[in-house]
Structures are given as structure tokens and as C-alpha cells.
N, C-alpha and C positions, 0 to 999 in steps of 0.2 A: 292411525288415520292415513288414508291413501288419497292420492291426487288424481283426478279425472279430467280429461278434456272434454269440453261440451261443444257439440255441433249443432247449429240451428239450421234446419233445412226448411226453408220457407220460399214459396214461389207461387205465381199465378197458375202455373201448371207443373206437375210433378208426375214422373213415371218410373216407379220402381219395378222393373221388368221381372215377371214371373216366368214359369215354364210355358214356352211358346210351341204351339202345335200348327204346322203349316203356316198359313199367313195370319194366324190369330195370335196377338201379343197381349196377354193379360198383364195385370200389375198386382203387386202385393201391397198391403196396407202400410207396411213399414220397410226401411231399406235392408237390403241383404249385406252380408259380410263382403261379398265380392264388389258390390256397389260402392260401399265406403272405402275399400281398398283402392278402387279406380279413381274415386274423388281425391282422396289423399295423394295418390301417385301422380295424378294430373297437376296438382299444386306444387308438388315437388319438382316437376318437369320430367318425370320418367316416361319412358316411351313402352309400347307393347312389346318390344324386343327384350325389354329388361325383365324376362320372365322369372328368373331366380329371386331377384329382389322383391317382385310383386308377390310370389308365392310366400316369401318369407314374411312380408308385411302382413298378409292375410292370416298367416299361421299364428302370428303374435297377437293379432287383434281379438280383444274381449270387449263386448259392449252390451248395453242395454238401450232400448229405444221406447218412445211413447208418441202417440198421435194427439196433438193438441187441437187441430182444427182441420176440417176438410168440407168444402161446400158440396162436393158430389163428384161421381165418377161418370165418364162418357167414353164412348168409342168413336175414334176418328177413323173415317175411311181414306186411305192414302193411295194415290196413283201418280205414277210418274213414268214418262217416257225418257229413257236414258240412251246415250250414245257412248261408244268406246272413247270418242275424242272429247267428250264432256270433261271439264276440269273443275275441281272444287277449290274454294278459298281456304287457306290455312293461316295460322297465326305465325307460321315460321317464315312468311314473307316470300313463298313460292308456291305456284299452284301444285295441286294434287291430282294425279291422273287416275285411271281406272283400270283394273286387271280384268281377267276373264276372257274367254274366246268369243267369237262373233255371235254364237248363238245365245249368249248371255243377255244380248240386247234386243232380241226379237220380241216384240210386243211390249206393252206397258208392265210396270211392276205395280202389283196390286196387293195391299195388305190392310189389316185392321189393327189399330193400336189403341189400347186403353190409356187414359190420363186421369189423374185427380186434379181437381181445381181448387184454388184458393186454399192452398195446403200449407200446414205448418206442423213440423215434428221436431223432436229433440233426441239426439243420440248423446249418451255419456260413454266414454271409452277409455281403455287403458292399453298398454302394450306389455306383453310378458315374453322375455324378460324386459324390464323397464330400462336398463342401462344401455341396451344395444341400440345402435344408430340404424334408422333415425328414432329419436326419443320423442316424447310428447311436446317438448319445447320446440323441436324442430319442425314438427307437424303444425303447430300453432302459428309459428312464424310463416311457414309456407302458405297457409290458408290466408293470413293477413295480407301477404304479398305473393300471390300464386305466380308461377311461371307462365301459366296460360289461363284464359278466361274459364271459369268453372261452370259446370251445369249439374243439375240434380237429376240423374237418371238418364235423360236423353238431351241431346245438344240443344233443342229448342227450350229447354226448361231452365231458365236463368234465374238465379236467386234474386230476392228483393232486397237483400241486406247481406252484411258479413256473415260468413258461415261459421266462423271461430266464435264460440260464446265464452272464451276464457276457460278458467279452471275452477273446479269445485272440489272441496275435501270432504270425505265421508268414509266411513267404515266399510262400505259395499256399494255396489252399482245401484241398487234400488234406492238406498238412502241419498245417494248422489243425484239420481234422478228426480227424487222428491224435492230436492233443495233448489232446483232450477225452476224459476217462475214460468207459469203456463202462459202461452200466448192468448190474448183475449179473443172471445167470440166476436163475430161480426154484429150480432144483435143480442139483446138480453134474453137470456134463456134460464130455464130451471137448472137446478144443480145437475151437472152432466158427468157421466163416466168417462174415464180416459183409458184408451187401449194401451197396454203395456206388454213389451216382450223383454224376457230376461234370460241369461244363460242357464242352462240346466243345472249346474252345480250350485246355484243359489237356493236358499230355502224360499219358496214362493209364498205369497200371501194366500190366505184361504180362497178357494174358488178358482185358482188358476188351474189350467189344463196343459198337458203336454202338446206341443205343436212340432210337426215335422216340417222342416224348411229346406229346399234344395237352394241354398243360398251361398254355396261356396264354389269357386271356380278352380279348376286345375289350370293354373296359369302356365305350367310347362307344356302341357298338352294342348292348350288353347280351347278347352271345353268346360262347361259347367258339369260337376260330377259331385256326387256325394250327398248325404242327407245329414242335416244338423237337427238335434232335438233341442228345443227351447221351451221355456214356459210363456204362456200367453194368457192375459186376463184383463180385467178392468177394475180400476180404482176410482173412487170419487175425487172430483176436482179438489176437494178440501184436503186431500191427502198430499197436495203438492204446495210449493212456495206461492206467495202472493203473485197475482197476475202482473205481467209486465206491461206497463202503460205505453211503451215506446213502440209496440208492433202494430 
């Protein structure tokens, strides 16, 4: 019997960034390995410069995920006129400047970004090897008392509750995912199917299909690269634990 860390990703707005083309920023239904790595690293207080540590954490990450609830997806039109002298607020107690040449600030910055509304998802995860630092206990402690404010995908996407959902014991990731209670729907609905993603080395339930995900980052080079093969499919809500009345 193995132990898995549970992450509850719930917020009014969520954005799991997918492959962007020019100014168009689509999102995925469920979080990528790089997004989970960044979330955990932010809780630990790591910086972008900690590239080797970030890469190692992502390489050790093994996870499954499911989509409990989403109200819908919309595209936001974003435009901003920035100047090189503009400074941003940080949690480190000092302003943050902007880089780039003068031409970087000629004209407004225009882009389109997708978001999911009224979103709730669950991730169950482990680390391989388990004994290497940071371990699951260190990650759970960091999520309970994060070094910085946490967000889910993009900085405006603030969680509505604690991200750490504690631990669950099971023989595999799918069983662990099934033991975590579902977030309740906002209104009474008929029996609904739940979207699930699993690692490719698990035996999938009937009807699952292979899914190619560009969900890993080359943290050393600073770019997204590589293709991950995962199982994707739907299971009835009755396949999961009793609904959590506290959400």
C-alpha cells in the first residue's frame, strides 16, 4: 500500500496553459506536470534560477488528475500599455523592474487568454524516488504554509481554499484518485461522468484512450519541450468517494 499526496485545485478562475500560438493562449482541461512542479516550487520558496532543482522535482513527479467541476470556458481579451519604468509589486518587499529594449514598449500589448470558471480538480501524486528531498511530507507542509501566495496556473487565479488535501493510501494512483471525495456540483444534475488522466504505465479502465500532452518543461533551457503520453477517459461519479459537503 502506497501513500499519495492529494492536491485540491479549486478557484473561481483557473488557467492551465496549453501550447500558445502567437497571442493566443489556450488552456488544458487538467494541469500539466510543469504547472504542478511550479506550484510546489512556489510553495517551497524556490526561484526560477533554481533550474536543476526544478528539473529534478518534475522528473520525480508521478501523478493522476480528475476534473470534478467546471462552469465553462471563456476567452479574455487583454491589452496593456507598458513602459520600461513601470514597476510591479512583489511579495519580497521590493519593486520589480522590467527588462527589454525601448522597442519592447512601443504600442500596447494585446493577447487572448482562455480561462475556466468555477473550477475544481483533484491531483494525487507521488515522487520517485520517495526518500529523496523534498519528500511528500515536505511538500504537504509547504502547501499548508507556503513561502509565497499560491495561484493556480496564472497569478490572478487564486485558490478558494487550502490546496493540500492531506494523504490517501492505495495500491495505485487510480485507486487513490477514486478514494478522494468529489466536489459537489452547483446544482442538482443527473449522474455525470468525470474526466480522468492517468500515467501511461497504469492499466487503464475500459474505454480510455492515449493522449499526447506537451506538459513538461525543460527547466534548464527555460522552454517547454517534449511529449508525454497519458491515458485519458471518463468514469461515472459513482466510481469515486462520497461527495465532500464542505466545498
